[in-house]
C-alpha positions as a printed Julia matrix, in Angstrom:
312×3 Matrix{Float64}:
 135.23  71.84  110.54
 135.68  69.26  107.77
 133.98  69.49  104.41
 133.9   66.22  102.47
 136.85  63.83  102.61
 140.28  65.05  103.63
 142.7   65.18  100.71
 145.53  62.68  101.0
 149.16  63.49  100.29
 149.7   64.46   96.64
 153.28  64.21   95.33
 154.84  66.68   92.92
 154.83  66.07   89.18
 158.47  64.92   89.37
 157.53  61.94   91.53
 154.52  61.21   89.35
 156.66  61.19   86.2
 159.1   58.77   87.81
 156.3   56.45   88.91
 154.6   56.64   85.49
 157.83  55.74   83.67
 158.76  52.96   86.12
 155.25  51.48   86.0
 155.18  51.56   82.23
 158.68  50.19   81.7
 158.64  47.82   84.7
 162.39  48.27   84.67
 164.26  50.89   86.68
 167.19  51.04   84.23
 165.0   51.75   81.21
 162.94  54.26   83.2
 166.15  55.98   84.31
 167.38  56.22   80.71
 164.09  57.75   79.64
 164.21  60.32   82.46
 167.96  61.02   82.21
 168.6   60.01   85.84
 170.26  57.02   87.5
 168.47  53.74   88.29
 169.29  54.35   91.96
 167.48  57.7    91.8
 164.4   56.02   90.32
 164.44  53.31   92.99
 164.83  55.89   95.77
 162.0   58.05   94.39
 159.62  55.07   94.14
 160.43  53.95   97.69
 159.91  57.47   99.02
 156.62  57.7    97.11
 155.44  54.38   98.59
 156.48  55.42  102.1
 154.56  58.69  101.8
 151.44  56.91  100.57
 151.8   53.99  102.96
 151.18  51.6   100.05
 153.29  49.18   98.06
 152.99  50.15   94.38
 155.61  47.99   92.67
 156.59  44.45   93.64
 160.29  43.88   93.01
 162.15  40.58   92.83
 165.67  39.8    91.64
 164.33  39.01   88.16
 161.18  41.0    87.55
 158.88  43.84   88.56
 155.11  44.16   88.53
 152.54  46.67   89.63
 150.48  45.8    92.69
 146.7   46.21   92.59
 147.09  49.65   94.15
 149.91  50.37   91.69
 147.69  49.54   88.71
 144.94  51.86   89.95
 147.31  54.74   90.63
 149.36  54.24   87.46
 146.28  54.53   85.25
 145.24  57.71   87.06
 148.73  59.21   86.93
 149.03  58.5    83.2
 145.69  60.16   82.54
 146.54  63.15   84.74
 149.99  63.74   83.22
 148.57  63.33   79.73
 145.89  65.91   80.46
 148.43  68.35   81.89
 150.71  67.9    78.92
 147.88  68.45   76.43
 146.85  71.6    78.3
 150.42  72.93   78.26
 150.68  72.22   74.53
 147.44  74.15   73.89
 148.69  77.02   76.03
 152.01  77.03   74.21
 150.32  77.09   70.81
 148.29  80.12   71.88
 151.45  82.23   72.11
 152.23  84.84   69.45
 155.51  83.07   68.63
 155.11  79.74   66.82
 157.09  76.94   68.43
 158.35  73.81   66.69
 159.88  71.01   68.74
 162.08  68.73   66.65
 163.69  65.51   67.86
 166.69  64.08   66.02
 169.17  61.31   66.73
 172.65  62.48   67.69
 174.47  61.68   64.45
 172.02  63.21   61.98
 171.55  66.24   64.24
 175.28  66.96   64.46
 176.35  66.06   60.93
 173.37  67.19   58.86
 170.46  68.97   60.56
 172.12  71.57   62.82
 174.36  73.0    60.05
 171.17  73.69   58.03
 168.86  74.98   60.76
 170.15  78.53   60.5
 168.82  78.7    56.92
 165.39  77.52   58.07
 165.27  80.06   60.88
 166.25  82.88   58.54
 163.38  81.88   56.27
 161.03  81.63   59.28
 162.15  84.27   61.81
 158.9   84.07   63.78
 159.34  80.34   64.52
 161.03  79.22   67.73
 162.78  75.89   67.09
 163.51  73.65   70.05
 165.82  70.76   69.18
 165.7   67.56   71.23
 168.88  65.57   70.47
 168.53  61.99   71.63
 168.95  58.43   70.34
 166.2   57.21   72.65
 162.69  56.45   71.52
 160.48  59.5    71.91
 156.72  59.61   72.34
 155.2   62.5    70.37
 152.51  63.28   72.92
 154.29  62.46   76.17
 157.54  64.19   75.17
 155.78  67.06   73.35
 157.51  66.41   70.0
 156.15  67.82   66.73
 158.56  66.24   64.26
 161.27  63.6    64.58
 164.16  62.49   62.37
 165.0   58.88   63.07
 166.83  55.97   61.49
 164.7   52.88   60.95
 162.69  50.76   58.55
 159.95  53.33   57.93
 157.31  51.39   59.84
 155.88  53.93   62.29
 152.22  53.09   63.06
 150.02  56.13   63.51
 152.58  58.45   61.95
 153.57  59.82   58.57
 157.14  58.86   57.59
 158.99  60.37   54.6
 162.31  58.85   53.56
 165.17  61.34   53.43
 168.2   59.56   51.98
 169.39  56.36   50.37
 172.31  54.77   52.2
 175.74  54.39   50.63
 178.67  53.3    52.81
 182.38  53.86   52.08
 185.69  54.64   53.85
 186.55  58.24   54.73
 189.6   59.81   56.35
 191.25  63.18   56.82
 193.3   64.64   53.95
 196.34  64.64   56.24
 196.06  60.91   56.81
 195.69  60.31   53.08
 198.94  62.24   52.52
 200.84  60.4    55.28
 203.77  58.02   54.82
 201.41  55.02   54.74
 199.65  55.24   51.37
 196.04  54.31   50.7
 196.27  53.13   47.1
 194.68  49.69   47.54
 191.99  48.53   50.0
 194.59  46.22   51.57
 196.54  49.32   52.64
 193.78  49.95   55.19
 195.26  47.13   57.26
 198.17  49.44   58.06
 195.88  52.08   59.53
 193.69  52.36   62.59
 190.11  51.59   61.66
 187.21  53.3    63.43
 184.3   50.96   64.11
 180.6   51.51   64.77
 178.73  48.22   65.18
 174.94  48.37   65.0
 172.39  45.56   64.92
 168.67  45.85   65.36
 165.29  44.92   63.94
 166.8   41.81   62.36
 169.62  43.48   60.42
 173.3   44.33   60.89
 174.47  47.65   59.54
 177.44  47.45   57.1
 180.73  47.22   58.93
 184.41  46.91   58.03
 184.18  43.16   57.6
 181.48  43.58   54.94
 183.3   46.36   53.1
 186.61  44.43   53.09
 184.9   41.37   51.6
 183.36  43.54   48.88
 186.83  44.98   48.21
 188.38  41.52   47.87
 190.31  41.62   51.14
 189.28  38.13   52.23
 191.92  37.75   54.97
 190.81  40.78   56.96
 190.76  40.04   60.68
 188.94  42.41   62.99
 191.48  43.26   65.65
 192.23  46.53   67.42
 191.07  49.91   66.27
 188.77  52.49   67.81
 185.24  51.39   68.71
 182.49  53.98   69.17
 178.73  53.7    69.63
 177.83  56.75   67.57
 178.36  57.46   63.85
 178.76  61.19   64.43
 181.6   60.6    66.9
 183.24  58.13   64.53
 183.2   60.67   61.69
 184.57  63.4    63.95
 187.4   61.06   64.98
 188.17  60.59   61.27
 188.13  64.38   60.71
 190.63  64.68   63.58
 192.95  62.19   61.89
 192.48  59.36   64.39
 191.85  56.73   61.72
 189.64  55.66   58.83
 185.89  55.4    59.35
 183.03  54.02   57.33
 180.82  56.95   56.41
 177.2   57.05   55.35
 176.91  59.33   52.32
 174.24  61.53   53.92
 176.27  62.14   57.08
 179.61  62.84   55.38
 178.34  65.07   52.55
 179.19  68.34   54.31
 182.62  67.13   55.46
 183.48  65.91   51.94
 182.32  69.18   50.38
 184.36  71.22   52.88
 187.47  69.05   52.46
 187.48  67.92   56.08
 187.17  64.33   54.86
 188.18  62.56   51.66
 187.06  59.3    50.07
 190.18  57.21   49.36
 188.38  54.43   47.44
 185.48  54.56   44.98
 183.99  51.27   46.19
 180.7   51.72   48.06
 178.29  49.25   49.59
 174.6   49.64   50.32
 172.75  49.27   53.59
 169.53  47.23   53.88
 167.23  48.95   51.35
 164.29  49.53   53.71
 166.47  51.23   56.38
 167.07  54.96   56.14
 166.61  58.28   57.9
 162.96  59.33   57.95
 161.18  62.52   58.94
 158.2   61.49   61.07
 155.15  63.31   62.38
 151.91  62.08   63.97
 149.2   61.31   61.43
 146.75  63.63   63.16
 149.07  66.66   62.95
 150.83  65.96   59.63
 148.81  68.7    57.88
 149.43  71.35   60.54
 150.79  74.34   58.62
 154.01  74.65   60.64
 154.77  70.93   60.61
 153.96  70.65   56.91
 156.22  73.58   55.98
 159.1   72.19   58.06
 158.68  68.74   56.48
 158.73  70.28   52.99
 161.86  72.26   53.87
 163.6   69.16   55.24
 162.73  67.11   52.14
 164.01  69.88   49.88
 167.27  70.05   51.85
 167.65  66.27   51.6
 167.12  66.42   47.85
 169.84  69.1    47.57
 172.37  67.12   49.62
 175.08  65.76   47.29
 175.34  62.01   47.86
 178.0   59.55   46.71
 176.26  56.77   44.76
């Protein structure tokens, strides 16, 4: 005996998350990066989903992707359903006796500044469970269940409160052992005899200070960028310098602990500034900025930033 309409196949939340990300990004590579899987896995999951439903959801060509009519209908419903589930889970989580704070931070600032200080915060707040999401990818506060984020940018975060943490000062750093080696570092030109560690970053219309810019400021006009170690992460570059693999350009906020501990030294007093509007910011959604836990964490972070000794 049938009552009403038979329920069609309903996929698991894993498949729904893949479809939601692929339909929103309209790019399997970007969806894969967001989900921490391979593009092939996304493509396979979407095809399997379509086969199970007996419907084409995404039209794919060699150059573009678009949702079909059925895809648009289902994508809107999936987004609403996942959003509702996530909000319910957040409410359930907040009803626990233990307070939970989920913090997202980019890799470099997490490794070189935040993590070394988190133990102090947790000692001051033993009842708070801190979950740290370390990622350089864009995070959505609601979709990714993030309470607070520390990100590098221009401070323009619509719908969110953003408090600037540090001013940016850039200068060469190296290990004490390298400074004491047979190749002296008495003049900026001496850097040409050493391996330089590079991190090139451009975005939002600006280029972050690099060795070419610092050399020009130091009067080394014949510097030619050739060879060296190229990395895509400031934290890795600074660790390579600590390990004696070369000389890196350090941002004052990220090298403060290593300088204080003697793991790195500053061979030259010359510093250059980054674009003035760009910095690390602590960000929280406007609607939750006054939540007691979020507010107390923000105040703690700002106090820690103010106490961080920075090279001017």
